[in-house]
N, C-alpha and C positions, 0 to 999 in steps of 0.2 A: 504494498500500499504506500503510495505516494503521499507526502506532507505537500498540502497546498492549501490557500487560505487563511495561513496563520501567520501573523506577524512576529518573528522571533527573534531576538537578539544570539545571536552567537558569538564565541569567543572567549577569552579568559576575562575573568574580572581585572579590572585597572587596578596595579599594585600601589599606585599612588592614590588612591581614591582616600576623601578625606575623612577627617573623622567623622565630622557632620552628616556625611551621607553614610557613613558605614552604620552610625546610629539610628537613621532613618530603615534601614535594608534587615528584612527577615530571612531566614533559610527556611525553604520548605520541602518538606522529604516526602518520600512515599505518593508522588502526583502520578495519576493515572498517565499512560503514556502517550494516548490520545487524546489528553486536556489541549482545548484551544486557549491561546490568550484573554479572550474575551471570559471565557468562564471563570478562569481563575482570578481575574479582575471583578467579576460581579460578586464571587466568593467572600471576597474582603472590601466589597465597595462601603458597607457599613462601619469598616475601621476607620475611614478618612480616605481622602486624595491619594491617588496612584500617580507614581512619577513614570514607574517602569516594571515591567515583568521580563525577565531573562528564565530560559530553558536551558539546564544543564544536566550533565549524566545522561544523556540520551544514546542508549547503546546501539552501536553500530556493526554491521559484518565486518566490512573491510576498514581496518584501523588505519590502513595507509594513506586514505582518502582523508580531504580536509573534511572535518566535521560537518559542516554547513552543505558540501557536495554531499556525503554521504546519507545525511538526514532527509534532504530536499529529492533526493532519489528513490528515496524508499529503502534504501541498505541497511534498515535496523534488524535487531537480532529478533526473532520471534519468540525467543525463549524468554525473554523480560516484557514486563508489563507496566514497568514504574521510571519515572526519574525524578531530578530535581528540579528546584525553581527558586530563583531570588526574585524577592518584590521590594520596589524600593518606594518609601510613600513621600508624600510632601512635608510631613511634620513627624516628630517623636512621639507625639501624644497615639499616635496610630497604630505604631508599633505595639505599645504597651495593651492596646484593645486587640489587636491581631494574635499577640502571645497567649490569651484568652481561649481561643479557638484550638488550641495545641489538642490533637487525639481526636477533633472532630472527622466526622464519616463525608468524604468528598468522592460522589461515585465510587461508593462501596470500597472505599481504602480511608484508612486513619491517616489522617497527614500529622506529621512530625512538623511543628512550628517553633523557631527556636530565633535567636538574637545571630546574625551572621559574624560570629565571633566564636574563638575556639571555646567548645562545649565547658563549660563547669557544671559538675552536678553531685550529689550526695553519693559517694559510693555503698554508704548503708542502705540504700536502696536498689542498686545495680548488681546482675548475676553477668558471668563469664558463659557463652555457650557455643562450645565447641564439635566438632565434627557435622556442621549443617552442610546440606548438599549446597552444590556450588551454585545450582539453579534456583534456589530457594529467592522466594521473594519475602520483601518485609513482612507484608500483609499475612502471609502463610504462619512465620513464626509469632503473630500478634496474634493470633486464632490461639495457636498451640498455648500460651503462655498466659490468656487473657482468662483460662480454665482453673488457674493456678492463682490468681489475684490480680487486681485493675491495673492494666499496663501505663505507665506513661508515653513509653515511646521504645522503639524497636532500631537498632543500629548495627546494619550489617557491613562489615568490611569490604569491600568490592577491589576490582581491578578496576583502574582509574579511564583504561582503554574499552574493554569489551562490557564492563558492568555487571560480570558474573562473581558472584562472593569467592572469597578467600577459603571459605570452609568454617568461619567462627564470626561473632558478633555479639552483642551485649543487648539487655533489657532490661530497663528501668523501669520498676514499680513503683507505685504511688504511695505503698505502704511498704515498712520495713517488715513486716511481719511474714509478706509475702516472699520475700528473699529467702527466708528460712525455709519455706514450705515448699518453695522450685528447688533448693540444694536437697535436702532429704530426699528429692526425685529423681536424684542423679541415677542416670543409667536407666532411667524408665518411662523415659519423654522421649518420644519419638516424634521427628520432623521429617512428613514426607516419608521416605525409605530408609531414614537412618535415626539410632538411636545415640541423644547427644548427650555430650558431656555438661552438667552446669555445676560451674565454682561461685563462690562469692568473691566481687570484686575486692581486693584488698587495700589497691593504691590508686588515688586519681590518673596518675600518667597511664593506667591504661585505657582510658575514656580520653584521653585527647588526641582523638581523630581528626585530621586535618578535612575538612570539607570546603572551604574556600580557599579562595587565591591568597590568602595571606599566609606568611611565611613563619612558623611557630617552631621555636625550641624550646622543647623543656626544662624548665629551671635547673635542674639537675644536671643536664647536660652544658647547658651556660657555665655551670659550677667547673665543669668536669673540663671544659674548653679552658677556664681561667686559670685551674691549677695544672694542666702539661704546659700552659703559655708560661704561667711563673717558674714549673718544674724545668722546661726548657732553658729559662732566663738564667734562673740559678746554675744549673749544670754548666752553661756557655761561661758564666762569672769564675765558677769554680776551677774549668780547665782555664782559663786566663790565668787566673792566679798561681796556680800549679806550675804553669810553664814559669810564669815570673817567679818563682821560689827557684824552679829549678836553674834559670838562668843566673841568677843572683848566687846561687851557691856554686855555679862552673865558675861564676868570675871571682869569689873568694878563694876558692881553691887552687885558681890558677896563677 
């Protein structure tokens, strides 16, 4: 099927976008693949005036083709049925209203709505799910775990080119007691044709999955780089001092 009649902006998010624009932008995950721009605008129209809508993570067959050409020619993967979107409002107030719609059902799919920034969540409400089928959809995982507790959102880690899953993801519940119930069911929960592994998330770094154009380096990695830099400088300084000492010793013994 070819994409036509839909106004869509393609390409990477501008890396130099202002803080103001970022504050007016929301990330919308698990958007049905056939969604038109006008339909998404209609869904968020009561939140406030919208500046733009951009579709992202559209799964395509031929990764060698430019994304725009592949999408417009209908070269999308039939195994995938969802994508992501970014909605930019004209004011920041609209963002807060839009965030309250997180988990709402849109065209039979639960939308994940968040700010366009690095996710920050309480790990006490989240679980790690392993051994997921590579062709799994967010909605399929949502359906399975919503039987255990009220799900806030699902995040599947995917290949940036094909959109296929990498075999693992995260489920965030609305209540911490649901995490305990889910972990106890480790080895007995099945998603499609696979029995999944379930573990409690122990640190927030696991959940820092990049989903925007912003480059993010976890704090511990930053510190590690600083330590290595300091260590390198210290080593170089030690070598220089050692060489000076050896040279001084040679001069004295000469």
